[in-house]
C-alpha positions as CSV (number, residue, x, y, z in Angstrom):
1,M,-3.9,-29.4,-18.6
2,S,-2.8,-33.0,-19.1
3,A,-5.6,-33.7,-21.6
4,Q,-4.1,-31.1,-23.9
5,K,-0.7,-32.7,-23.7
6,S,-1.7,-36.3,-24.0
7,D,-0.3,-36.7,-27.6
8,N,2.7,-34.3,-27.2
9,S,4.4,-34.5,-23.9
10,Q,6.8,-31.7,-24.5
11,G,4.3,-28.8,-24.1
12,D,5.8,-25.3,-24.0
13,T,9.1,-26.3,-22.3
14,G,10.6,-28.5,-25.0
15,T,11.3,-31.0,-22.2
16,R,9.6,-34.3,-21.8
17,D,6.9,-34.1,-19.1
18,I,8.3,-37.0,-17.1
19,T,11.7,-35.2,-16.8
20,Y,10.0,-32.0,-15.8
21,D,7.8,-33.9,-13.3
22,L,10.8,-35.6,-11.6
23,V,12.7,-32.3,-11.4
24,S,9.7,-30.6,-9.9
25,V,9.3,-33.3,-7.3
26,I,13.0,-33.0,-6.4
27,Y,12.6,-29.2,-6.1
28,H,9.5,-29.3,-4.0
29,A,10.7,-32.1,-1.8
30,L,13.9,-30.2,-1.0
31,Q,12.0,-27.0,-0.5
32,G,9.8,-28.8,1.9
33,A,12.8,-30.1,3.8
34,E,14.3,-26.7,4.0
35,T,11.1,-25.1,5.2
36,T,10.5,-27.8,7.7
37,A,14.0,-27.2,9.1
38,L,12.7,-23.7,10.1
39,Y,9.8,-25.3,11.9
40,I,12.1,-27.6,13.8
41,A,14.0,-24.5,15.0
42,D,10.8,-22.9,16.0
43,A,9.7,-25.9,18.0
44,E,13.1,-26.2,19.6
45,Q,12.9,-22.5,20.6
46,E,9.5,-23.2,22.2
47,G,10.9,-26.3,23.9
48,N,8.2,-28.5,22.4
49,Q,9.9,-31.9,21.8
50,E,6.8,-33.5,20.4
51,L,6.8,-31.0,17.6
52,V,10.5,-31.2,17.1
53,A,10.1,-35.0,16.6
54,F,7.1,-34.5,14.2
55,F,8.9,-31.9,12.1
56,T,12.1,-33.9,12.0
57,E,10.1,-36.9,10.8
58,A,8.4,-34.7,8.1
59,K,11.9,-33.3,7.1
60,D,13.3,-36.8,6.8
61,E,10.3,-37.9,4.6
62,Y,10.9,-34.9,2.3
63,Q,14.6,-35.8,2.0
64,R,13.8,-39.4,1.2
65,R,11.3,-38.4,-1.4
66,G,13.8,-36.0,-3.0
67,D,16.6,-38.6,-3.0
68,R,14.3,-41.2,-4.5
69,A,13.2,-38.8,-7.3
70,K,16.9,-38.0,-8.0
71,Q,17.6,-41.7,-8.4
72,L,14.6,-42.1,-10.7
73,L,15.7,-39.0,-12.7
74,A,19.2,-40.4,-13.2
75,T,17.7,-43.7,-14.4
76,H,15.2,-42.0,-16.7
77,L,17.8,-39.8,-18.3
78,G,20.1,-42.7,-18.7
79,S,17.4,-44.7,-20.5
80,Q,16.7,-41.6,-22.7
81,Q,20.3,-41.4,-23.7
82,G,20.3,-45.1,-24.7
83,R,17.5,-44.3,-27.1
84,G,19.2,-41.2,-28.4
85,A,16.4,-38.8,-27.1
86,A,18.4,-36.9,-24.5
87,G,20.4,-33.8,-24.8
88,G,18.6,-32.0,-27.6
89,G,15.0,-32.0,-26.6
90,G,14.5,-35.1,-28.9
91,Q,11.1,-36.7,-28.9
92,S,10.4,-40.3,-28.1
């Protein structure tokens, strides 16, 4: 897949791959955090504090990853605006 897009990073979406990649990481990280919250509830219901701690740690990691990706996306979009490439599917 990436070999076909090496010279044109817009692919079928009209959106730069790096923008899509960051949005995808944000989405998947937040989905992971949401799903892990269910696992925490399951472990709490079972009274298994070791698993509660593990799933809480995993949830925190997902949230940190999502937050970091949001920061990077904001920086990336800001740098694209500075070059006049944002907002209309412009190419770099």
